[in-house]
Rosetta silent file (secondary structure, phi, psi, omega in degrees, C-alpha in Angstrom):
SEQUENCE: XXXXXXXXXXXXXXXXXXXXXXXXXXXXXXXXXXXXXXXXXXXXXXXXXXXXXXXXXXXXXXXXXXXXXXXXXXXXXXXXXXXX
SCORE:     score description
SCORE:     0.000 S_00000001
   1 L     0.000  144.625  177.148    9.024  -41.942   23.934 S_00000001
   2 E  -130.180  163.855  178.848   10.379  -41.064   20.536 S_00000001
   3 E  -126.043  127.241  173.916   11.002  -42.916   17.302 S_00000001
   4 E  -110.595  127.021 -178.751   14.052  -42.419   15.114 S_00000001
   5 E  -125.399  134.728  174.089   13.748  -43.809   11.599 S_00000001
   6 E  -112.773  123.332  179.481   16.379  -44.023    8.872 S_00000001
   7 E  -105.896  136.770  168.126   15.063  -44.443    5.339 S_00000001
   8 E   -98.487  120.669 -171.172   17.087  -45.604    2.336 S_00000001
   9 E  -124.026  158.056  178.903   15.526  -43.793   -0.611 S_00000001
  10 L   -91.111  -38.313 -175.904   15.844  -43.708   -4.381 S_00000001
  11 L  -146.500  124.205 -175.754   14.818  -40.095   -5.018 S_00000001
  12 H   -63.321  -40.545 -179.490   14.465  -37.336   -2.441 S_00000001
  13 H   -61.363  -44.959  178.118   11.655  -35.521   -4.303 S_00000001
  14 H   -64.015  -44.618  179.353    9.514  -38.652   -4.570 S_00000001
  15 H   -60.270  -48.727 -175.329   10.205  -39.526   -0.951 S_00000001
  16 H   -63.885  -40.323  178.880    9.368  -36.047    0.346 S_00000001
  17 H   -63.024  -44.595  179.272    6.086  -35.819   -1.566 S_00000001
  18 H   -68.894  -38.015  179.099    4.934  -39.222   -0.266 S_00000001
  19 H   -61.571  -46.902  179.358    6.212  -38.445    3.243 S_00000001
  20 H   -63.880  -39.581  179.877    4.230  -35.206    3.385 S_00000001
  21 H   -67.276  -23.229 -177.608    1.113  -36.933    2.016 S_00000001
  22 L   -88.857   -1.521 -174.208    1.390  -39.585    4.759 S_00000001
  23 H   -57.103  -43.545 -177.802    1.409  -37.058    7.641 S_00000001
  24 H   -64.993  -41.623  179.376   -2.272  -37.452    8.500 S_00000001
  25 H   -64.257  -43.373  176.800   -2.037  -41.251    8.596 S_00000001
  26 H   -59.600  -43.403 -179.832    1.029  -41.103   10.864 S_00000001
  27 H   -60.779  -40.855  177.888   -0.814  -38.688   13.145 S_00000001
  28 H   -66.363  -17.468 -177.410   -3.802  -41.003   13.425 S_00000001
  29 L  -110.207   27.042  169.998   -1.358  -43.715   14.459 S_00000001
  30 L    83.297   14.559 -178.498    0.298  -41.905   17.331 S_00000001
  31 E  -118.346  130.581  175.690    3.258  -40.279   15.565 S_00000001
  32 E  -121.651  124.715 -178.865    4.059  -36.558   15.409 S_00000001
  33 E   -69.342  128.407  174.382    7.020  -35.419   13.304 S_00000001
  34 E  -101.260  -39.060 -177.739    9.600  -33.432   15.253 S_00000001
  35 E  -158.652  145.996  174.678   12.383  -33.246   12.653 S_00000001
  36 E  -129.216  129.253  179.700   13.269  -34.582    9.204 S_00000001
  37 E  -121.381  153.943  175.698   16.860  -34.671    7.951 S_00000001
  38 E  -110.861  131.646  177.098   18.411  -35.502    4.606 S_00000001
  39 E  -116.282   93.763 -176.871   21.626  -37.540    4.500 S_00000001
  40 L    63.409 -152.207 -179.278   23.052  -37.109    1.030 S_00000001
  41 L   -90.581  -18.564 -169.948   20.940  -38.323   -1.856 S_00000001
  42 L  -108.171    0.734 -177.607   20.193  -41.812   -0.576 S_00000001
  43 E  -143.354  153.633  172.273   18.972  -41.453    2.997 S_00000001
  44 E  -140.114  148.033  177.462   16.587  -39.526    5.185 S_00000001
  45 E  -120.400  141.226  176.804   16.151  -39.550    8.962 S_00000001
  46 E  -131.006  140.226  175.009   12.967  -38.720   10.842 S_00000001
  47 E  -115.919  123.332 -178.485   12.419  -38.060   14.530 S_00000001
  48 E  -119.080  145.183  165.058    8.877  -38.578   15.801 S_00000001
  49 E   -83.056  132.367  179.943    7.171  -38.032   19.134 S_00000001
  50 E  -101.008  113.695  179.865    5.301  -41.247   19.973 S_00000001
  51 L   -95.935  -20.363  179.438    1.910  -40.517   21.522 S_00000001
  52 L  -148.136   96.528 -174.214    0.562  -44.090   21.262 S_00000001
  53 H   -61.588  -39.598 -179.341    3.254  -46.774   21.105 S_00000001
  54 H   -63.328  -46.415  179.127    0.838  -49.617   20.303 S_00000001
  55 H   -65.663  -39.029  179.985   -0.698  -47.718   17.367 S_00000001
  56 H   -63.989  -43.507  178.478    2.737  -46.605   16.143 S_00000001
  57 H   -64.335  -39.371  177.623    4.054  -50.174   16.131 S_00000001
  58 H   -64.829  -40.700  176.863    0.966  -51.381   14.266 S_00000001
  59 H   -59.457  -46.117 -178.694    1.424  -48.588   11.712 S_00000001
  60 H   -63.750  -30.388 -179.867    5.058  -49.593   11.138 S_00000001
  61 H   -84.110  -13.946 -175.927    4.034  -53.217   10.570 S_00000001
  62 L  -129.610  -86.074 -172.867    1.234  -52.346    8.138 S_00000001
  63 H   -59.913  -31.194  179.720    0.377  -48.950    6.679 S_00000001
  64 H   -62.533  -29.543  178.656    3.981  -47.726    6.711 S_00000001
  65 H   -65.374  -35.417  176.455    4.811  -50.422    4.158 S_00000001
  66 H   -66.007  -48.399  176.968    2.322  -48.828    1.740 S_00000001
  67 H   -55.293  -47.904 -177.144    3.893  -45.406    2.294 S_00000001
  68 H   -60.647  -38.512  179.066    7.381  -46.850    1.763 S_00000001
  69 H   -67.284  -36.276  178.247    6.398  -48.461   -1.550 S_00000001
  70 H   -73.934  -27.862 -174.831    4.940  -45.150   -2.773 S_00000001
  71 H   -91.068   -4.283 -177.953    7.954  -43.179   -1.523 S_00000001
  72 L    74.538   30.408  178.092   10.630  -45.327   -3.157 S_00000001
  73 E   -84.640  124.304  179.195   11.988  -46.541    0.184 S_00000001
  74 E   -97.171  -17.597  176.532   14.121  -49.646   -0.267 S_00000001
  75 E  -160.229  152.967  175.539   14.904  -50.114    3.452 S_00000001
  76 E  -147.941  148.561  177.527   14.036  -48.564    6.787 S_00000001
  77 E  -127.082  129.188 -176.651   15.246  -48.939   10.349 S_00000001
  78 E  -118.704  131.748 -178.650   13.030  -47.942   13.276 S_00000001
  79 E  -132.124  114.715  173.785   14.289  -47.327   16.804 S_00000001
  80 E   -84.178  127.420 -177.249   11.993  -46.521   19.724 S_00000001
  81 E  -132.208  155.144  177.034   13.977  -44.558   22.315 S_00000001
  82 L  -130.441  153.135  176.913   13.325  -42.975   25.693 S_00000001
  83 L   -63.054  131.812 -178.640   15.189  -40.297   27.585 S_00000001
  84 L   -84.394    0.000    0.000   17.759  -41.927   29.880 S_00000001
């Protein structure tokens, strides 16, 4: 299972610094970063390998909100996907 997330961001530098600082917390919650993309100045996309879906969902409902506030994220969309 993988997770694709689209972030709406205010500043790429602020977002990237907070995103990198949050790596250990994401890892403890079942997420491993596979790829990070930048879409213009206002968006970023991340692709994660999901190693523990329950922990990942709990992270998105709780701790991820703290990361997003520190990173200047004004909106995020999370999609859990599986190979068809």
